[in-house]
N, C-alpha and C positions, 0 to 999 in steps of 0.2 A: 504494500500500500504506500503510495507516494504521499508527500507532505500535504498536497491539496486534498486528496481523498481522506487523509486522517483528520484534517481540520473540518471537512464536511461532515464526517461521521460524528465527531465530537459535538458539532453544532446541532445535529439532528437529535443526538442523545440528550443534550442539555435542554433542547426545546421540548422533548417528550416528557422529561422530568418536570419542567415548569408547567406544562399543560395538563399533567395528569389530574391534579385536583379539580380542574375545570371539566375535564372529560368525565370524571367520576360523578360530578354533579348532575350530568345528563343521564345517568343510569336510571332505568325505568323504575319508578316508585311502585309500591304495592297498591292494591285497590282497597277502597273502603266500601263495605256493604252496610249501608246505613238506613235506618228507618227515619225518614224525614219528610212526611207529606206536607204540602203547603197548607197553611191555614185556610179553611173553607173548602178544601178538596173533598169530593165525594167519591167513594169507591164501593162498588157492589161486589160481594164475595159469595160464591156458591160452593158449598161443601156437600159432596155426594159420597157417602160411606156405604160400601157393600160388604156384607158378611154372609158366608154360607158354611155351615158345619154340620156334623152328624155325631151321634153317640158311638164311641169306640168300645166302651166297656161300662158295665153297670152291675152293682151288687147291692143286695138289701138283706137286712137281718131284723127279725122280730124277737124281742126278748132274748137276744143272744144267739138265736138259731137262724141259719140261712133260710131266706124266704125265696121260693122258686118263682122268680119274676125275670122276664127278659124283655128288653125294649130296644126298638130301632127308632131313631128319630133323625129326620133331615129338616134343617131350618135354614131359610133364606130371609135376609133382612136388608132393606135399603132405607137409609135415612138421607133426606135432602133438606138442607138448611141454606137459605139465602137471606143475606142482610145487606142493607146499604148504610155505610158509615159516613158520617160527615164530621171531619176533623175541624172543630170550631177553634181549637187553640192547641199549641204545642209548648212543652217545657220539659227540660232535662231528658229528652229522648223519648217521651211518651206523650199521649194526648192529655192536655190539661182539661179539655172538655170535648166529649164525643157524643154525638146524637146517633143512635142506632135504630133503624127501622127493620123490623123482622118481617120480611116479605113472604117467606116460605118456610114452613116447618112441617114436613110430612114424613111418615114412616109406613112402609109396606112390609108385611111379614107373612110368610107362608110356612106352616109347620105340618109335616107329615109324621104320624106316630103309629107304630105297631107295637102292641103290648100283649105279651103272653103270660097269664097268671094261672097256675094250677090247672092247665089244660084248656083255659078259656082264652080265646084270641079276640083282640079288639083293634080295629084300624080306624084312624081318624085323620082327617085333613082339615086344617083350619086356615082361613085367610083373615088376617087382622090388619087394621089400619091405625096409625097413630098420628096425632096432631099436637103441635106445640101450642100451649095456651098463650104464648106470646105472639103468635102469628097476627100480622096486621097491626101490631102495636109499636109505638116508639118509646125508647128508653134513653134517658140522659145520664151519662157517666161524667161526674165532675171530681177532679182530683182535690183532696183535702190535704194540704201540706202538713198541718199539725197532726192529723191522725195517721198520715202515711197510707191512705187508702182512698178508694173511689166512693163517693156518695152516689147512690143509684136511686133514681126516681123516674116515674112515668113522665113523658113529655106532656106539655099542656094540651096537645092534640089527642092524647090517649088517656084511657082510664083502666084500672085493673086493681086486683088485690095486691097489697104490698108483699104478701108471702111469695108471690111469683118472682120477686126481684132478689130474694135473699141469697141465692147461690149463683148469680150471674157473674161473669168475668168480662172485663173490658177487652182483653187481647184476643182478637181473632185475626191477627196479622202474622202469627207464627214467629214472633220476634225472638222467642227463646232459642231458635235455631241459628241466629246470626252470631258472628264473632263478637268479641268484646267491643263495646261502644268505643269508637274512635281508633280502633286498632286496624292497621293496614294488613292485608293478607296477600300472599302471592300464590300462584298456581301450585297445587298439591299441599298447601298448608292445611293442617287438621286441627280441630279443637273438640273438646268434650263438653256439651251443654249439660245442664242439670237434668238428671234422669226424671225428675218429677214433672217435667214439661211434656212428657209423653201423653198425659191426660189432656193437655192443652192442644195437642195435635189432633187426637182422635175424638175428643169431645169439646171442640172449640166453643168458647163462649159460656162454658159452665152448664148448669142444669137448666135446660130449656122447658122443663115442666111438661113432659109428654103425657098425653092421655091416650090409652090404647083401647080400641073397641073392636068388636067382632068376634064371634065364636065363643066357645067355652074355654077361656084362657087356661084355667087350672087343669082341666082334664086333657087339654091339648098337650100339655107338657108331661102328662103321665106321672105326675108326682115330682117332677124335676123342678129346676129353677124357672120362675115365671118369666114371660117375655119382657116385661118392663125391666126386671133386674138385668137380663141378658143384654138389653139395649143400652144400659147405663154404664158405658165403659169408664166413665170418670169414677164411679163407685168401685169398679173392679180394679182400678189402677191407682187409687189414692193412698192406700195404707203404707206400703213399703215396696220399693222397686229396686231390684238388683240387676246387674248385667252391664251392658255396654250400649251407649248411644254416642255416635261419633259423626262429625260433619267434616267434609273435605271440600275446599274450594277448587274448582276445576277450570276457572277462567270464565269465558263468556260464550254464549250461544245465540245464534241469530234465529229468530222466529218471525215469519211474515215480514221480513225486512227490518226488524228492530232487534237490537242487541240487548241481551239480558245477562246478568251475572248468574252463574250456575253453582249450586252447592249440592253435593251428594250426601245423603243421609243414610247411615247404616244403623239398624236397630236389632238388638238381641237382648231382651229383658225378661225378667220374671217378677211377678208381683203376687203377694199373698194378702188377701183382703178379708177382714172379719166383717161379715154382713149380718151378724145376729140382730143388731138394732134395726137395720134396714128392713129385714124380714118381719120382725116383730111389729114395726110400725105399719107395714103393709097388711099384716094379718088383722090388725085392729080395725081396718077399714073394710074387711071382708064380711059379707053377710052369710051367716051360717043357716042351714035348714033348721026347722023346729026340732028341738030336742038334742041337737048336736052341741058339743062343747069345743071350745077353742084348744087346739093342741098346744103344748108348751115346748117351744123350740129351745133346745139345749146348745146346739152348735150349727152354724152356717158359715163355712169357710170356703173361699174360692181362690184357687191358684190359677193365675193367668200367665201364659208364656207367649211372647210375640217375637218373631224375627222376620226381617224383610229389608227392602231398600226403597229409598225415595229420592226425588229430585226437586229442589226448590229453585225456581227461577225468580230473580229479584230485579225489579225495574229501578236501576240506579238513577235514572233521570228524574223519576217521580218520587223516589225514596219509599216505595211500597212493594209489596209482594205482587208478582205477576201470576204465578201458578205454583201448585205443589201436587206431585203425584206419588203414590206409594202402593206397593204390592208386597204381600207377605203371608206368612202362616200364623195361625192363631190356635192355641190349645188351652183348654180349661179343664180343671179337675175340681169337683165339688165334694165336700164332706159335710153331711148333715145328720143331725140326730134330733129326735123329738119324743115326747111322751104324750100319749093320747088315750082317751077313754073310748073303748070299743064295747058297747053293750054292757056297760057297768064294770068292765074289766080294764085295768090299766095296762097299756101296751107301750113298750119302748121300741122305737124304730131307729135303725141306723141305715144310712144309704150313702153310697159313693158312686160318682159318675164321672167318666172321662169323655171329653169331646174335642174334636179338632176340625180345622177347616181353613179356608182362605179369607183374606180381607183385602179390600182395595179402597183407597181414598183418592179422590180427585178434587182439587180445589182450583177454581178459576176466578178471574176478576175482570171487571170491565168498568 
């Protein structure tokens, strides 16, 4: 290398060293996936949850002796909930005031049961329908800073019983799946949300106060869990949740000419719920035939296992969810015991039941 070439190389090297801080400053920054709707924005969200499962195993004992009963059950259920949210104000990453109109709240349930007891066979098919008591009503959620919670009341355009509002939740945006507020994420970054938000995904908005009608609900279940309980995933998932819930940022995806941020969700959880009080409260509202006495429930425990995958698409330009889809497996195991009076004789009954099937959730917005 001659002197001229050496000087040129040194100059280029020195220039590269001096320029490196400026070049690094142009390195692509991470993305922020942020909930930030504009004040006054309206967003309509539709949640369609489909479940189908059947009985895999069942056993029953009377006074400690095996009771010869066999049951086959196929159950299909679809819940549809549509709301329109108006974000009246925002503060600290959440709505300070939200007006929610419950436009649709419907449930369709089909149950086919075959029961064989002591040589007697019985087949039943039931079609039931459910309606949310909040349908066509407006509710206002106002954040109370001192109490650290939302104050919930009916909008001036609506009227209803205050009891309908007691178990409602404001978040129907699936915000719990987002990364930590203000944190930038890059492609393939992962994070672990709180597992208790699983109920917020599959029972978004809280208890919508379903009323189920049609058919003989109790006999349709052949002595198993009633349809209202089976439809209340929040009750089944609220006590204790173990397992894994993981989110992964995979960059962006274009849909119909528009670009959205994409988050993959992987779920593998197990929850054990004590439903004794839930069942006791339901039985208090049950009308018994003349001369019949109310059985005493000693145990009602439900173990729920879920595993599957979902995709959340986030509209970064509007700061709101675009869509969410999920498909997976669902398994339930019930343990129940009760004491009842049968023709003046006290009987102790124990029953266990295992069920499994598929579930699918589709959330869309407009």
